[in-house]
N, C-alpha and C positions, 0 to 999 in steps of 0.2 A: 602148331604149338601156340598156346595162349596162356598169358599170365592171368591170374585169377584176382580180379579186383572186387572189393567189397567195402561196405561201410557207409554207403550213401543213404539218403533218406530225406525226410521233410523236416525242416527246422525253421524256427522263427529268426528273423533278423537279430543279429547280436549273439546268436547261439554258436555252438561248436559241433564239429563232426571230425571223426578220424577215419580216413580211408586207409585200407590195407591192400597190399598187392603181394601175392605169393607166386613164386616161380614153380612151374610144374616139374615133376621129377625128371623129365626129359632134358631140361636145361640147367638143373641144379649144379652140374659140374662146371658150367661156364658162367654161373651167375656172378661170382665175385668180380671178374674183370669188366662186367657190363656197366655202362653209364645208364642210370635209371632216371626216369622222368615221369611227371604227371602232365597230361594235356587235358584240355576240356573243349567241349563244343556245345555252344548254345544254339537253340533253334534259329535257322536262317543265317548263322554266322560260320566263319571258318574255324577249324580246329586251331587252338593256340596252345603254345607251351606255357605252363603255369610254373613249374619248378623242376629243377634238374639237380641230380647229385651224381658226382663222378665216382669211379671205382675207388678213388682215394678219399672220398668224403667231402669234397668241396661242393658247395651248393650255390645256386643262383635262382632268382625269382623274377617273374614279370612284375613290373612296377605296381600294378594294381593290387597285388597281394602281399607286397613286402611289409613286414611287421605283423602280419596276421596269420600267414601260413608258414609251416615248417615241414620240410621234407627230411626224412631220415631213413637209414637202412640198417638192418641187422644181418650181416652176411652169414653168420652161423645159422640163422633161421631161414635164409633165402627170402627175406621179406623187405618190403619198402613201405613206408607210411607217409601220409600227408595229414598233418594236424592242421585243421582249419578253425580259426577262432574269429570272433567278431564278423560273422558271416553277413553278407549283404545280398539283397535280391539279385543284384547283377552277377553274383557268383553262381546262380542257377545254371546248370549245364550237365551234360553227361561227361564224367571224368574217366579218362583212360590212362592206364599204366603202360609205360613203354620201357624197353631195355634195348640198348644198341651198343655195338662196338665192331669196328673193322668190317663193316658191311653186313653184319648180322643185325636183324631188327625184329623185335618181338613186341606184340601188342596184347592187351587184355580186352575183355568184352565190353568194358565200360560199366560204370555205376552212376545212377542218377542222383544228383544233388539238387534239391529244390529248397529255396530260401523264401519264406513268405514275409511280406512287409507288415 
């Protein structure tokens, strides 16, 4: 089961991108209780948690993206978004969507974000 991540691309520093994550039909019935998150992995680095939003809508961010990124979810559409503003070259990575709760863990295939200086 894979979440469907999209919206990556090449953008200049200071620009914006909006990532989207869609739940496949096989898990739409369990989507609402899931805590959703975006991770990223840059070449040669470990995967890191970027932003997380709970089933209740509370969110938290890694310090490096606070004030620039916003995670949101629309349960009715089974979608999660990551609005990324004021992008920096160090934001370049493959971004992955994740959903988890009570031992269940779902990942997406990743979408490449490249920020040029």
